[in-house]
C-alpha positions in Angstrom: 80.6 28.9 33.6 82.3 27.6 36.8 85.0 29.0 39.0 87.6 26.8 37.4 87.1 28.2 34.0 86.0 31.8 34.8 88.3 34.7 34.0 89.2 36.9 36.9 87.2 39.8 35.3 84.1 37.5 35.2 84.5 36.7 38.8 84.8 40.4 39.7 81.7 41.1 37.7 79.7 38.5 39.5 80.9 39.7 42.9 79.8 43.2 42.0 76.3 42.0 41.0 76.0 40.0 44.2 77.2 43.0 46.3 74.3 45.0 44.9 71.9 42.2 45.5 73.0 42.0 49.2 72.3 45.7 49.8 68.6 44.6 50.2 68.1 43.5 53.8 67.7 39.7 54.1 64.4 40.1 56.0 62.7 40.9 52.7 63.8 37.7 51.0 61.5 34.8 50.3 63.4 31.6 49.4 61.0 29.7 47.2 62.6 29.2 43.8 64.9 26.3 43.0 67.5 25.5 40.4 64.8 24.7 37.8 63.2 28.1 38.3 66.5 29.8 37.9 67.0 28.3 34.5 63.4 28.3 33.3 62.3 31.8 34.5 65.7 33.7 34.6 68.0 32.0 32.1 70.5 31.1 34.8 71.7 27.6 34.3 73.4 25.5 37.0 77.1 26.4 36.3 76.3 30.1 36.4 74.1 29.7 39.4 77.0 27.9 41.2 79.3 30.7 40.4 76.9 33.3 41.7 76.5 31.3 45.0 80.3 31.2 45.3 80.2 35.0 44.9 77.8 35.2 47.8 74.3 35.0 46.3 71.9 34.4 49.2 70.3 30.9 49.4 68.7 28.5 51.8 68.6 24.7 52.0 65.2 23.3 52.8 64.5 19.6 52.7 67.6 18.9 50.7 66.7 21.5 48.1 68.6 24.8 47.6 66.1 27.7 47.4 66.6 31.2 46.1 64.8 34.5 46.3 63.0 35.3 43.1 64.0 39.0 43.0 67.7 38.1 43.6 67.6 35.8 40.6 65.8 38.4 38.5 68.3 41.0 39.3 71.2 38.7 38.6 69.6 37.7 35.3 69.0 41.4 34.2 72.5 42.4 35.2 74.0 39.6 33.1 71.4 40.3 30.3 70.3 36.6 30.2 67.6 35.8 27.7 64.8 35.7 30.3 61.2 36.8 29.6 61.8 39.8 31.8 64.8 41.0 29.8 63.1 40.4 26.5 60.1 42.4 27.7 62.4 45.3 28.7 63.9 45.2 25.2 60.3 45.7 24.1 60.2 49.0 26.0 63.0 50.4 23.9 61.1 49.4 20.8 58.0 51.1 22.1 59.9 54.3 22.8 61.3 54.3 19.3 58.0 53.6 17.7 56.3 56.5 19.4 59.1 58.8 18.6 59.3 57.8 14.9 55.7 57.3 14.0 54.8 59.5 11.0 51.4 60.7 12.5 49.7 58.7 15.2 49.7 55.2 16.6 46.6 53.5 17.9 47.1 50.8 20.6 44.5 48.1 21.4 45.2 46.6 24.8 43.5 43.5 26.2 43.4 43.0 30.0 43.7 39.3 30.6 44.7 36.9 33.4 48.3 36.0 32.7 48.0 32.3 33.6 51.5 32.4 35.1 52.4 31.5 38.7 52.5 34.4 41.1 55.5 36.6 40.7 55.7 39.6 43.1 58.0 41.5 40.8 55.9 41.1 37.7 52.3 41.4 39.0 50.0 41.2 41.9 49.0 38.0 43.6 48.8 34.5 42.3 47.7 33.5 38.9 44.0 32.7 38.5 42.6 29.4 37.5 41.6 29.1 33.8 37.9 29.4 34.7 38.2 32.5 36.9 36.3 35.6 36.0 38.2 38.9 35.7 36.8 41.8 37.8 38.3 45.0 36.4 38.9 47.8 38.9 36.4 50.8 38.9 39.1 53.4 37.9 39.8 51.3 34.8 36.2 50.8 33.9 35.5 54.5 34.3 37.9 55.5 31.6 36.4 56.5 28.2 39.0 54.3 26.4 37.7 51.2 28.2 35.4 48.7 26.5 34.2 46.0 28.9 31.8 43.1 28.4 29.6 41.1 30.7 32.2 38.3 31.1 34.7 40.8 32.5 36.9 41.0 29.5 38.4 44.5 28.9 39.9 46.2 25.8 41.6 49.6 26.1 42.1 51.7 23.0 44.6 54.6 23.1 45.8 56.8 20.2 49.1 58.6 20.7 50.9 61.2 18.6 54.1 60.2 16.9 57.2 62.3 17.1 56.1 63.7 20.4 59.3 63.2 22.3 62.1 65.7 22.6 64.9 66.9 24.8 63.9 69.5 27.5 67.0 71.4 28.8 65.0 72.8 31.7 64.5 69.2 33.0 68.2 68.3 33.0 68.9 69.3 36.6 66.2 67.0 37.9 66.8 64.1 35.6 70.5 64.0 36.3 69.8 63.2 39.9 69.2 59.5 39.2 72.5 59.0 37.3 74.3 57.5 40.3 71.3 55.2 41.2 71.4 51.6 39.9 68.3 50.0 38.5 67.2 47.2 40.7 64.0 45.3 41.2 63.1 45.7 44.9 60.6 44.1 47.3 57.2 45.7 47.5 57.8 46.8 51.0 60.7 49.0 49.9 59.2 50.5 46.7 58.3 53.8 48.4 61.2 53.8 50.9 63.4 56.9 50.1 65.7 56.1 53.0 66.5 52.8 51.4 67.3 54.5 48.1 69.6 57.0 49.9 71.5 54.2 51.7 71.6 51.6 48.9 71.7 53.7 45.8 69.2 51.2 44.3 65.8 51.8 42.9 63.2 50.5 40.5 61.3 52.9 38.3 58.5 53.4 41.0 61.0 54.3 43.7 63.0 56.5 41.4 59.9 58.4 40.3 58.9 59.0 43.9 62.5 60.3 44.6 62.4 62.6 41.6 59.0 64.1 42.4 60.2 64.9 46.0 63.4 66.6 44.7 61.7 68.6 41.9 60.2 71.1 44.4 63.6 72.1 45.7 64.5 72.9 42.1 61.4 75.0 41.6 59.8 72.5 39.3 56.2 71.3 39.4 56.1 67.5 39.2 53.8 64.6 39.8 54.1 60.8 40.0 52.2 58.7 37.4 51.2 55.1 37.2 49.7 53.4 34.2 50.6 51.4 31.2 53.7 51.6 29.1 52.2 51.0 25.7 54.1 48.5 23.6 53.3 45.7 21.1 53.0 42.8 21.6 52.7 43.4 25.3 52.1 46.6 27.3 53.5 46.8 30.9 52.3 48.4 34.1 54.8 51.2 34.9 55.5 54.2 37.1 57.2 57.4 36.0 57.5 61.2 36.6 55.8 64.0 34.9 56.8 67.7 34.8 54.5 70.6 34.1 56.2 72.5 31.2 54.7 75.2 29.0 51.2 74.5 30.3 51.1 70.7 29.9 52.3 67.6 31.7 55.4 65.9 30.0 56.4 62.3 30.8 60.0 61.6 31.8 61.7 58.4 32.9 65.4 59.1 33.2 66.0 56.0 35.3 64.7 53.8 32.5 66.5 55.7 29.8 69.8 55.4 31.7 69.2 51.6 31.9 68.3 51.1 28.3 71.1 53.4 27.1 73.6 51.6 29.3 72.5 48.3 27.8 72.8 49.6 24.3 69.1 49.1 23.6 68.7 52.9 22.9 71.4 55.2 21.6 72.4 57.1 24.7 73.4 60.2 22.7 70.0 60.4 21.1 68.1 59.5 24.3 69.6 61.5 27.2 67.9 61.4 30.6 66.1 64.7 29.9 64.3 63.5 26.8 60.6 62.9 27.2 59.4 59.3 26.8 56.4 60.6 25.0 52.8 59.4 25.0 53.7 55.7 25.1 53.5 56.2 28.9 49.7 56.3 29.5 48.8 57.7 32.9 45.9 56.0 34.6 46.4 57.4 38.2 48.9 59.1 40.5 49.7 55.9 42.4 49.6 52.2 41.7 46.3 50.5 42.1 45.1 46.9 41.6 43.9 46.9 38.0 41.7 43.7 38.4 40.8 41.0 40.8 39.4 37.5 40.5 37.1 36.2 43.2 38.0 39.4 45.1 41.7 38.6 45.1 44.3 40.7 43.2 45.3 38.7 40.1 48.3 38.8 37.9 47.6 40.2 34.4 49.0 40.3 30.9 48.3 43.0 28.4 48.4 41.7 24.8 48.7 44.7 22.6 48.3 45.5 18.9 49.5 48.8 17.3 48.6 50.3 14.0 49.3 53.5 12.2 46.4 55.9 11.6 44.8 59.2 12.3 42.6 59.9 15.3 39.1 58.7 14.6 40.3 56.6 11.6 
């Protein structure tokens, strides 16, 4: 797709995507990815990349090579719904939400914690990928959980059983969940992931920043809320995630209106069946209030993957 053959509506769409990308201050950009990375990791081939540059996508020329910021490319790829690994994993989130909602009784998830073997990606994990012979060192909060089975070599398996059909709409949550409706989903630099002033100015947020915003606003509405960090359970891969919980009828209930708005807008969940004030259920497994490094290798935070198997069955089966 080049400027010569693009329809005017396509050009306008690219300009709108780039305008959102440029709301992130340039100081947070790291220009390391090249044209090959754009295609391989983000599904953005050279003609489309050229069109994005013409629309104003930030770039730098270093040593005769054009370089791009990884998050800029990731956000463009998601907005265009390119078949990147990231977009495909987000499609898996919708499948996980449906699975938990539709399970006849319970679902048991077995989650391995493994070095990912990928190159460092600040949006997808912590730090650089370990070498193949590195030893995984799980964090103490992870090892302390009763669901954790660890071995001497550092390998970890987490087993979690969740109740099916545990999601429903909560009318009392509508006022708070509606607050993120005008906020656009955007992958943002780590330095801005708790910056509520940035959210207010840019109207951009990832799920972590959106959950922080919602917890702050809940008090003004007379709601008891807390922020949660943990794993979004899904087969074949679970994903580290952050969301909001509300205390309703004596228990904590998980909500992620920002994610539901995104998946509904993409047509990955039926928006009428999954309004923003529907609970995401027990697929969101809380490990802590705030994000923490799940594992290190040689004392350095390492990027992880979470291969996951799911099976039907009763608790204790």
